[in-house]
C-alpha positions, -999 to +999 in steps of 0.1 A: -795-031+066-783-004+089-764+024+075-727+024+083-708+057+086-682+060+059-657+072+085-662+039+104-656+018+074-621+024+059-624-005+035-655+009+020-639+042+015-610+025-003-635+006-025-653+038-035-621+056-044-608+026-064-641+021-083-641+058-093-606+053-107-615+021-125-646+037-141-628+069-152-633+068-190-618+094-213-610+094-250-574+091-241-578+059-219-605+042-239-582+017-255-565+009-222-599+005-204-612-018-232-582-040-228-583-040-189-620-044-183-618-081-177-589-076-153-609-049-135-640-072-132-618-100-119-603-077-093-637-067-080-649-104-080-619-113-059-629-084-035-664-099-033-651-134-025-627-120+002-656-101+019-679-131+017-652-152+033-648-126+060-685-127+067-685-165+069-656-163+094-674-137+115-706-158+116-687-190+124-668-172+153-700-158+166-717-192+165-687-208+183-688-182+211-725-186+216-723-224+215-695-223+241-717-202+263-748-224+257-729-255+267-721-240+300-757-233+308-786-256+315-810-266+287-840-247+301-860-216+295-834-198+315-809-207+288-828-188+262-829-157+284-793-161+293-783-165+256-801-133+247-785-114+276-751-129+267-754-117+230-765-082+241-738-078+267-707-097+255-681-074+241-668-100+216-703-105+202-709-067+200-676-063+181-685-092+158-719-077+151-703-044+141-678-062+119-707-081+103-725-049+095-694-034+080-687-065+059-723-067+048-721-031+036-689-039+017-705-068+000-735-047-009-713-021-024-691-046-043-722-063-058-735-029-070-700-022-084-701-055-103-734-044-119-719-010-128-689-028-143-712-049-165-728-017-178-693-002-182-685-030-207-714-018-229-704+018-226-669+010-238-683-010-267-707+018-277-678+043-275-657+022-298-686+019-322-691+056-323-654+061-330-656+036-358-686+054-373-667+087-372-638+072-390-659+060-420 
């Protein structure tokens, strides 16, 4: 996967900021976070589904554009060369390829965030256990 500049991906910047806020754990907000963790995980799962739907839409659109181009060319060896040149030079395909890279980066980040959130559940549980032990 190619690296995408953070300045080029506003959505990823938003996701990073939001994850940092979701994972901020202090003794003051421990109870709140323990009650909200399932809601936080659900929110990130919805982000993942949204990004995967976007990726599917991008791929479908790309396929339709390429298919429309292919139907207008002969079914010969020239078509393969023409298809490659078309994909390299068509502005719509270039833009869709860029959107695909950005969306793939977003999906990768969200999947990693989901793994972190799974660990976060255990961190909260362990903190609660430590507090219980201190109160004995």
